[in-house]
C-alpha positions as CSV (number, residue, x, y, z in Angstrom):
1,X,67.0,175.4,29.5
2,X,70.3,173.5,29.1
3,X,72.8,175.3,26.9
4,X,74.3,173.3,24.0
5,X,78.0,173.0,23.5
6,X,79.8,172.8,20.2
7,X,82.9,170.7,19.7
8,X,84.2,172.0,16.4
9,X,81.1,171.6,14.2
10,X,79.6,168.9,16.4
11,X,76.6,170.0,18.6
12,X,76.4,168.4,22.0
13,X,73.1,168.2,23.9
14,X,70.9,167.8,20.9
15,X,69.2,164.5,20.1
16,X,70.9,161.2,20.2
17,X,74.0,161.0,22.4
18,X,77.3,161.4,20.6
19,X,79.9,158.6,20.8
20,X,83.4,159.4,22.2
21,X,85.8,156.6,21.3
22,X,88.6,156.0,23.8
23,X,92.1,155.8,22.4
24,X,94.5,154.9,25.1
25,X,98.1,155.5,24.1
26,X,99.3,154.8,27.7
27,X,100.5,151.2,28.3
28,X,99.4,151.7,32.0
29,X,95.7,151.8,31.1
30,X,93.4,149.4,33.0
31,X,91.9,147.8,29.9
32,X,94.9,146.3,28.1
33,X,93.0,145.4,24.9
34,X,92.3,149.1,24.4
35,X,95.9,150.2,24.3
36,X,97.4,151.5,21.0
37,X,101.1,152.4,20.7
38,X,103.1,153.4,17.7
39,X,101.9,155.9,15.0
40,X,100.7,153.3,12.5
41,X,98.7,151.4,15.1
42,X,97.2,154.6,16.6
43,X,96.2,155.8,13.1
44,X,94.6,152.5,12.2
45,X,92.7,152.3,15.5
46,X,91.5,155.9,15.2
47,X,90.3,155.4,11.6
48,X,88.6,152.2,12.6
49,X,86.7,154.0,15.4
50,X,85.6,156.7,12.9
51,X,84.3,154.1,10.5
52,X,82.5,152.3,13.3
53,X,80.6,155.5,14.2
54,X,82.6,157.5,16.7
55,X,81.8,161.2,16.7
56,X,84.8,162.2,18.8
57,X,88.1,160.5,19.6
58,X,89.5,161.0,23.1
59,X,93.2,160.4,23.4
60,X,94.7,159.5,26.8
61,X,98.4,159.8,27.3
62,X,98.4,158.8,31.0
63,X,95.9,156.6,32.8
64,X,94.1,158.1,35.8
65,X,92.4,154.9,37.0
66,X,92.4,155.5,40.8
67,X,93.4,152.0,41.8
68,X,96.5,151.9,39.6
69,X,100.0,153.5,40.1
70,X,100.1,155.2,36.7
71,X,101.6,158.7,37.2
72,X,104.2,159.5,34.5
73,X,106.3,162.6,33.9
74,X,104.7,165.6,32.2
75,X,107.4,165.2,29.5
76,X,106.5,161.6,28.8
77,X,102.8,162.5,28.6
78,X,103.5,165.4,26.2
79,X,105.6,163.1,24.0
80,X,102.8,160.6,23.8
81,X,100.2,163.2,23.0
82,X,102.4,164.9,20.3
83,X,102.8,161.6,18.5
84,X,99.2,160.4,18.8
85,X,97.4,163.7,18.0
86,X,99.3,164.0,14.8
87,X,98.7,160.3,13.9
88,X,94.9,160.7,14.5
89,X,94.5,164.1,12.8
90,X,96.3,162.8,9.7
91,X,93.6,160.2,9.0
92,X,90.4,161.3,10.8
93,X,88.0,164.1,10.1
94,X,86.1,164.0,13.4
95,X,86.9,166.1,16.5
96,X,89.8,165.1,18.7
97,X,89.8,165.3,22.5
98,X,92.7,165.0,24.9
99,X,92.2,163.4,28.3
100,X,94.6,165.1,30.7
101,X,94.6,166.9,34.1
102,X,97.8,168.8,33.3
103,X,98.0,172.3,32.0
104,X,101.2,171.8,30.0
105,X,99.8,168.9,28.2
106,X,96.5,170.8,27.5
107,X,98.5,173.7,26.1
108,X,100.5,171.5,23.7
109,X,97.3,169.7,22.7
110,X,95.7,173.0,21.8
111,X,98.7,174.0,19.8
112,X,98.4,170.6,17.9
113,X,94.8,171.5,17.0
114,X,92.7,169.4,19.3
115,X,89.0,170.4,19.7
116,X,88.3,169.8,23.4
117,X,90.1,169.2,26.7
118,X,88.9,166.4,29.0
119,X,90.0,167.1,32.6
120,X,88.9,164.4,35.1
121,X,90.0,166.7,37.9
122,X,87.6,169.5,37.0
123,X,90.3,172.3,36.7
124,X,91.4,171.6,40.3
125,X,94.5,169.4,40.1
126,X,96.6,171.8,38.1
127,X,96.2,175.5,39.1
128,X,97.0,176.6,35.6
129,X,94.5,174.4,33.8
130,X,91.6,176.9,33.9
131,X,93.9,179.6,32.5
132,X,95.0,177.4,29.6
133,X,91.4,176.4,28.8
134,X,90.3,180.0,28.9
135,X,93.2,181.3,26.7
136,X,92.7,178.6,24.1
137,X,88.9,179.1,23.9
138,X,88.4,175.3,23.7
139,X,85.4,173.6,25.3
140,X,86.2,171.5,28.3
141,X,84.8,168.4,30.0
142,X,84.9,169.0,33.8
143,X,85.1,165.9,35.9
144,X,83.6,165.7,39.5
145,X,86.8,165.8,41.5
146,X,86.6,166.6,45.3
147,X,89.0,168.6,47.4
148,X,91.9,166.6,48.8
149,X,91.3,168.0,52.3
150,X,87.9,166.4,52.5
151,X,86.6,162.8,52.9
152,X,83.1,162.8,51.5
153,X,80.3,160.8,53.0
154,X,79.6,158.7,49.9
155,X,79.9,160.9,46.8
156,X,76.2,160.6,46.2
157,X,74.3,162.6,43.7
158,X,74.0,165.6,46.1
159,X,77.8,165.6,46.9
160,X,78.6,165.1,43.2
161,X,76.5,168.2,42.3
162,X,78.3,170.3,45.0
163,X,81.7,169.1,43.7
164,X,80.9,169.9,40.1
165,X,79.5,173.3,41.2
166,X,82.9,174.1,42.7
167,X,84.6,173.5,39.3
168,X,81.9,175.5,37.5
169,X,82.5,178.4,39.8
170,X,86.3,178.2,39.0
171,X,85.5,178.2,35.3
172,X,83.1,181.1,35.5
173,X,85.6,183.2,37.6
174,X,88.2,182.6,35.0
175,X,85.8,183.6,32.2
176,X,85.2,180.2,30.6
177,X,81.8,180.5,28.9
178,X,78.8,178.3,29.9
179,X,78.5,177.1,26.4
180,X,82.1,175.7,26.5
181,X,81.4,173.4,29.5
182,X,80.4,169.7,29.7
183,X,80.3,167.8,33.0
184,X,81.3,164.2,33.9
185,X,80.2,162.6,37.2
186,X,83.3,160.3,37.0
187,X,82.1,156.7,37.4
188,X,84.8,154.7,39.2
189,X,86.7,157.7,40.6
190,X,85.2,157.8,44.1
191,X,87.1,155.5,46.4
192,X,88.1,155.1,50.1
193,X,91.7,154.6,49.0
194,X,93.7,155.0,45.8
195,X,97.2,154.8,44.3
196,X,97.3,158.2,42.5
197,X,96.1,161.7,43.1
198,X,93.1,161.5,40.7
199,X,90.4,160.0,42.9
200,X,87.9,161.6,45.3
201,X,88.0,160.1,48.8
202,X,84.8,158.8,50.3
203,X,84.2,157.4,53.8
204,X,83.2,153.8,53.0
205,X,84.3,150.9,50.7
206,X,81.0,150.5,48.9
207,X,82.2,152.8,46.1
208,X,80.3,150.8,43.5
209,X,77.0,151.8,45.2
210,X,77.8,155.4,44.5
211,X,78.3,154.7,40.8
212,X,75.0,152.9,40.6
213,X,73.2,155.8,42.3
214,X,74.8,158.3,39.9
215,X,73.8,156.4,36.8
216,X,70.2,156.0,38.0
217,X,70.0,159.7,39.0
218,X,71.7,161.1,35.9
219,X,68.7,163.2,34.9
220,X,69.4,165.5,37.9
221,X,72.8,166.2,36.5
222,X,71.6,166.7,32.9
223,X,69.6,169.7,34.1
224,X,72.9,171.4,34.9
225,X,75.0,170.9,31.8
226,X,75.4,168.4,29.0
227,X,76.9,165.2,30.4
228,X,79.8,163.0,29.2
229,X,79.8,159.7,30.9
230,X,82.2,156.7,30.8
231,X,80.9,153.4,32.2
232,X,82.8,151.3,29.6
233,X,84.4,148.2,31.1
234,X,84.5,150.0,34.5
235,X,85.4,148.4,37.8
236,X,81.9,148.6,39.3
237,X,80.8,146.0,36.7
238,X,83.7,143.8,37.7
239,X,82.9,144.2,41.4
240,X,79.2,143.4,41.0
241,X,79.6,140.4,38.8
242,X,83.2,139.2,39.3
243,X,84.1,139.9,35.6
244,X,87.5,140.8,34.1
245,X,87.7,143.8,31.8
246,X,87.5,141.5,28.8
247,X,84.2,140.1,30.1
248,X,82.4,143.4,30.6
249,X,81.2,144.2,27.1
250,X,77.5,143.3,27.5
251,X,76.9,145.0,30.9
252,X,78.8,148.0,29.6
253,X,76.5,148.3,26.6
254,X,73.4,147.9,28.7
255,X,74.6,150.5,31.2
256,X,75.4,152.9,28.3
257,X,71.8,152.6,27.0
258,X,70.5,153.4,30.5
259,X,72.8,156.4,30.6
260,X,71.4,157.6,27.2
261,X,67.8,157.1,28.5
262,X,68.7,159.1,31.6
263,X,70.0,162.1,29.7
264,X,73.7,161.6,28.8
265,X,74.9,163.7,25.8
266,X,78.2,161.9,25.2
267,X,78.9,158.2,25.8
268,X,82.6,157.7,26.2
269,X,83.4,154.1,25.3
270,X,86.1,151.5,24.3
271,X,83.6,149.7,22.1
272,X,82.4,152.1,19.4
273,X,80.8,149.6,17.0
274,X,78.6,147.9,19.7
275,X,77.7,151.3,21.3
276,X,76.7,152.7,17.9
277,X,74.4,149.7,17.3
278,X,72.9,150.0,20.8
279,X,72.1,153.7,20.4
280,X,70.7,153.2,17.0
281,X,68.4,150.4,18.2
282,X,67.3,152.6,21.1
283,X,66.4,155.4,18.7
284,X,64.5,153.1,16.4
285,X,62.5,151.7,19.4
286,X,61.8,155.0,21.2
287,X,61.2,157.4,18.3
288,X,57.7,158.8,17.7
289,X,56.0,156.8,15.0
290,X,53.3,158.0,12.7
291,X,50.1,156.0,13.0
292,X,49.3,153.7,10.1
293,X,46.7,155.1,7.6
294,X,43.2,154.0,8.5
295,X,44.0,152.9,12.1
296,X,42.0,154.2,15.0
C-alpha cells in the first residue's frame, strides 16, 4: 500500500489530487507569462493562486528547462528565493515549496520556513542535497534524473522506474523516511541534447513520445510513491501541435485530467483556476452516486 506524505498539514496521496501553483521568480523561465518579479508582484500572484484553489505554491528561482541556457550563480538563486519566500509567506497560509537542485539554496529555504524541497535532479546533481533534506526533516519531491555517464535508450517507463529507484536508494541510505518522499517522472526533461546540466540524455530525438508513454503509464509509478507531475504548457504539446506556450492551455488541462485519472497525487501547474475547475468537474462526474429512491 502506498504511503501517504504530509506537507505541513496537507496530506498527499489521499483523494483528489492537490494543486501546486508554479511561481516563477526567474526571468529565464520558458513561459514568460508566468514570471513574477518584485516583492509586491510576487505577493499578489501568490495570494491570487491561493484564492484560485492552489494547495501548495512552488517557487522557482532558476529555470531548469533543458533546452534553455538558464544556469545562474548560487548567490543569485539564493537572493531570489530569500525575497520571494518571505513575500509569499507574508500573505499566504498554504504550504510553500522551493524548486531547486542546489543544497545551499535548499538549506536557506528550510531556514526561511518552506515546507518541502522540489529537486528535479533526484538528489543527484548536488552531492550535499540528500544531507540537507535529511537534516531539515522536510519532505522532498524526487525527480527522475539519469546519470550523466549514460545515454538511455528512450527514458521509457521501465528506465524511468530504474532512474527513480536510484534516487530512492540514495534517500534511504541517508535516512530520509519513505513517508517524506514524492516522485516526479519529469515530463520534458528527457532529451537527446540540452543546454544545461538538468536533463537526462536519451538516444533519439522523439523525446515527446517518451512523455506521452509516461503519462499513459502513470499508474505503474503511482504504485511506488505519490506522484507530482507537471505537464503545464510543456514542450511536448508544442511539438505535437505547433503551439506556443500561450496557446497550450486547453491541451494542458486535458492532460492534467488524464494524469489525475492515472493516479497523480499533485498536479503542478501554471494555471491554478482552470486546473481547479477541471479537477472539481472530474470529481463530480466520477464520484459514486447514491441511487434515486424508488429506482430499480
